[in-house]
C-alpha positions in Angstrom: 7.9 104.9 -5.2 7.6 104.6 -9.0 8.4 107.1 -11.8 7.7 107.1 -15.5 8.1 110.0 -17.9 7.8 112.7 -15.2 5.0 110.8 -13.5 5.7 109.8 -9.9 3.7 107.3 -7.7 4.2 108.1 -4.0 2.6 108.0 -0.6 0.1 110.8 -0.1 0.6 113.2 2.8 -1.7 115.7 4.5 0.0 118.4 2.2 -1.7 116.7 -0.8 -5.2 117.3 0.6 -6.1 120.3 -1.6 -4.9 118.5 -4.7 -6.7 115.3 -3.8 -9.9 117.3 -3.1 -9.7 118.8 -6.6 -9.2 115.3 -8.0 -12.1 113.9 -6.1 -14.3 116.8 -7.2 -13.3 116.3 -10.8 -14.3 112.6 -10.5 -17.7 113.4 -8.9 -16.8 112.8 -5.3 -16.6 116.2 -3.6 -14.9 116.2 -0.2 -13.6 119.3 1.7 -9.8 119.6 1.7 -9.8 120.2 5.5 -11.5 116.9 6.1 -9.1 115.1 3.8 -6.0 116.2 5.5 -7.0 114.3 8.7 -8.3 111.3 6.7 -5.0 111.0 4.8 -3.0 111.1 8.0 -5.3 108.4 9.6 -4.9 106.2 6.5 -1.1 106.7 6.5 -0.9 105.3 10.1 -3.4 102.4 9.6 -3.2 99.0 8.0 -3.1 100.2 4.3 -1.8 102.7 1.9 -2.8 105.9 0.1 -0.8 106.6 -3.0 -1.0 109.4 -5.5 0.2 109.8 -9.1 1.8 113.2 -9.5 3.2 114.8 -12.7 4.0 118.4 -12.7 1.1 119.7 -10.7 -1.7 118.4 -8.4 -2.3 114.6 -8.2 -3.7 113.1 -11.4 -4.5 109.8 -9.8 -5.3 108.2 -6.4 -5.4 104.7 -5.0 -6.4 103.7 -1.5 -6.1 100.2 -0.1 -6.5 98.5 3.2 -5.5 95.1 4.4 -6.8 92.8 7.0 -6.5 89.2 8.3 -9.4 86.9 8.0 -10.4 83.4 9.1 -10.9 82.3 5.4 -7.3 82.8 4.3 -3.8 82.2 5.5 -2.5 85.5 4.3 -4.1 89.0 4.8 -6.4 90.3 2.1 -6.0 93.8 0.6 -8.9 95.8 -0.6 -8.7 98.6 -3.2 -11.4 100.9 -1.9 -10.6 103.9 -4.2 -9.0 104.0 -7.6 -9.4 107.3 -9.5 -7.7 109.0 -12.4 -8.5 112.6 -13.4 -10.8 112.7 -16.4 -8.2 114.6 -18.5 -5.4 112.1 -17.6 -7.2 108.9 -18.5 -6.1 106.5 -21.1 -2.4 107.1 -20.4 -1.6 104.1 -18.2 -1.9 106.0 -14.9 -4.5 103.6 -13.5 -2.3 100.6 -14.3 0.7 102.2 -12.7 -1.4 103.0 -9.5 -2.6 99.4 -9.5 1.0 98.1 -9.9 2.2 100.3 -7.0 -0.8 99.2 -4.8 -0.2 95.5 -5.6 3.5 95.9 -4.5 2.4 97.6 -1.3 0.0 94.8 -0.6 2.6 92.1 -1.3 5.1 93.9 0.9 2.4 93.8 3.7 2.2 90.0 3.2 -1.2 90.0 1.5 -2.2 87.1 -0.7 -5.2 88.6 -2.6 -6.2 92.0 -3.8 -9.9 92.8 -4.0 -11.3 95.6 -6.1 -14.4 97.2 -4.5 -16.7 98.6 -7.0 -20.1 100.3 -6.5 -23.2 100.1 -8.5 -22.9 101.9 -11.8 -19.1 101.9 -11.8 -18.9 100.1 -15.1 -15.7 101.8 -16.2 -14.0 100.6 -13.0 -15.5 97.1 -13.4 -14.2 96.9 -17.0 -10.7 98.1 -15.8 -10.7 95.4 -13.2 -11.6 92.7 -15.7 -8.9 94.0 -18.1 -6.3 93.9 -15.3 -6.8 90.4 -14.0 -9.5 90.7 -11.4 -12.0 87.9 -11.4 -15.7 88.7 -10.9 -16.9 87.1 -7.7 -20.1 88.9 -7.2 -20.0 92.2 -5.4 -16.3 92.0 -4.9 -13.7 91.3 -7.7 -10.5 89.6 -6.6 -7.1 89.4 -8.2 -4.5 87.0 -6.8 -1.2 88.7 -5.9 0.9 85.5 -6.1 0.9 82.7 -8.6 -0.6 79.5 -7.5 1.3 76.3 -7.6 
């Protein structure tokens, strides 16, 4: 999908399960690789995308988004439900590249807004969202995908 200095952003596959399990564990979210392979395949065939940032080894970043229609908006809304970068790969722009790729996937799916879902205590992710254009709207932060006007 996108590449920069040996870094590739691409769709995840079931074959990435072990590397994604290592990434999740390093970020404090342990999940068994066996369970992940099935989940990755389910996400690949549903209304959304799962993208990984890969350099020369296992994934160093992950973004998962889902989109859905609603009664409140003309265009579907995309939600970022997971955005992770390995602790030793942070502060190198990988999160921004993942966000850019996720935004493009959401636009391609016809979405009008991108919501960043953050949980309690995820102050780093909330700060990242604010720095990348998400507007705080309570429990969910939203970033427009298209310019108004």
